[in-house]
N, C-alpha and C positions, 0 to 999 in steps of 0.2 A: 502494500502500499505504498507505504513512505518513497521508495522506488517511482512509485508512477508519480507521486506529488513532485516529487525532483526534476522526472523528464517532463510534467506539467509547465513546472515553474519556469525551465532552461527555454521551450520554446514559446512561453508568452513573453519570455525578453525578447527574442529574436524580432519580431517585428520595428522595436522600437531603433534597433541596432541597426536592423536594414532598412528602415526609412531614413533614418538617422544621415544615410550614408548618401541618401541621394538631396540632403541639404547641408547647406554649408554649414547650419547650425546642430552640430553635433546631441544636443539635448532636444530638439526637436522629434516630437514622435509623430508627428500627422500628416496621412498622405497628401493634403493639402500645402501648397509650398508656402515657405513662411516665407512672410512679405510682412518685415517689423510696421512701417507706416505706408498711407499711402499720400500721395498727391493730389492735390486739388483738381489736376487735369484726368485724371482717373475717372471722377463722378461727375465732374461739370465740363459741358460742351456749349455753354450761351458765352455771354461776353465777357472779356477778362473782366474781375473784380475791382473795384477803386480802392484804393487805400484805405477811406475811410468804413471800409466794411468790416474791418477787425476791430471797430469801437464796437460790437456787434455786444460784447456784454454789459455797455455803460446805457443799452437802451431799454424803456420800461415797460415792453411785454417780450421781447425776443428772448433772451434767457430762459423764459418760464417756459415758453412755445418751443424752443428747443427741445428741452428735455421732453416735454410731452409726447413730440414728433420723436424723438429718441426711441423713447420705447416701446419695446419688441409686444409687449399686452395691446399697445395699441394696434389695429388692423390695418396693414397700410393704406387700403383705400379710405378709410376713417380718418389717416394720417394727412392723405394728399388732398383731402376734402378740407380739413382744417386751414391749409396753405392757402388755396383759392379762399375761403372765408376772410383768412385775415388779410390778404389783398383786396378784396373787394371790400372791405373797411377804411382802405386806406387815402388817403388824402393824393389828389393826383400828385402833388409836388412831390411827394413822401414816397410814392410805390418804388420808386427802383434803388432808392439807396437804401430801403428799411430791407426790401427782399432780399438785395444782394447780402446786406447784412445777416440775414437769414440763411445764406447759401454758405456764409463764412461761419456762423455758429455752428451748422449740422457739421460742415466739415469737422473743424475744431471738436467740437464736442464728442463728435461717433470718433474720430480719428483715435483720440485719447482712450475713449473705452475700448477699442478693437486692441488696441499696445496692452492694455492692462491685463486682456484676456490672453491673450501670447504670451504674455511674462507670465502667468498665470498657469497657462500649458506648459510650458517650459520647467517651472518648478513642481508642476504635478508628475511630468515625465521622470523627474531626476528622484523624486521622493520613491516611485514605483521600483527602481532600477536599484534603490537600494533597499528598499522591502525585498525584493525578487533575488537579492545575492543575500541579503541574511535569511528568507526563507531555505534558500538552497543550502546554508549552512548548519542549520537548524534539522535540516533533512538528511542530510550527512552525517551527524552527530547522532541524531535515531536510529540511524542504519547500524553507526558503528556501535552503538548500546545495543541492540539485537543480536549483533555474531560474538555478543559475550556471556558465555556460560553461566554466571554468575548474575544476568543485568538483572534489574528491579524492575521488575514487570509490571506494577502501578506506576512507577514512574515513566515507562516507555509509554505506556497506555494514557497518561496524564499528558506529555510533551506530544504524544501522535494525535489526540485531540485538540490540543490547542494549535499543532501544524494545519493541520484540517482547518479547522475554523478560520484560522489565518491568511489560506490560500484562500478558500471561498471569497474573502473580504479583499484579495488581492484581484481575482477577478473578476469582481463585479466591478473592480476599479479601472480595470480595463476597458470591461465596455464601460463605461461611461465616460471614457477619454473621448471613445468616437464619438459619443455625440457630442462632447466638448471644445473637438477640433472643428467641428462645422461654426461653430459661433461666429469667430473672424468671416468667413465669407458671408453669413447670414447679414450681419452689420454694414459690410461692405454692398451686398444687395439695396439692403432697406435703405441703405444714402445713396443710393444712386438714384434709387424710385424717387426720393423727396428732391433730389437735385432735380431730376427732369421734370416732376412737377412744377418745381418753381423758374425753369426754365419755359416750359410752354404758355405760364403765365406772362411773363416777362417778352414774349415772343408775339402773345394776343394782342398787346399793346398798340 
């Protein structure tokens, strides 16, 4: 049983190593290519944003709107509708300036959020590799205990049960990592969809 757990841990540790070889960062465990930060040009195909757009955090409404639109709990169609409603409520002489502020705000906020997720994934992966090494060591020690004729059967049973439980937790974390790896892409796709909605509003003028 312990040998089976040891073999399983070796197999579970391989994907992270294999995938890391495809990336420049050895801590990166995801199939998706690691891009730590986005550029504005990746999500915005409208006119160049004015320097004043960087002052979005000083606007009385835009910071709260940015957080609302960025939240993935808000359906994208609803977020796009909020963008159109916000634009409709703006005085004509403020629309262009404040909508470009909204673009810059969404980019700054969601790009930072995405970078934080990517850093968290790398930490998560390092912890998994350390845990895999510890569990392999524990499995080897239990196997060595079993080989001794005077081994304490109760201790072997206790350590085997603990190893089985910790291996199950490890496997669940491997599965969770698969879903977490998708989050940066989801943020990027949402950001692009929101920026496109703003571009459409501005181009309809």
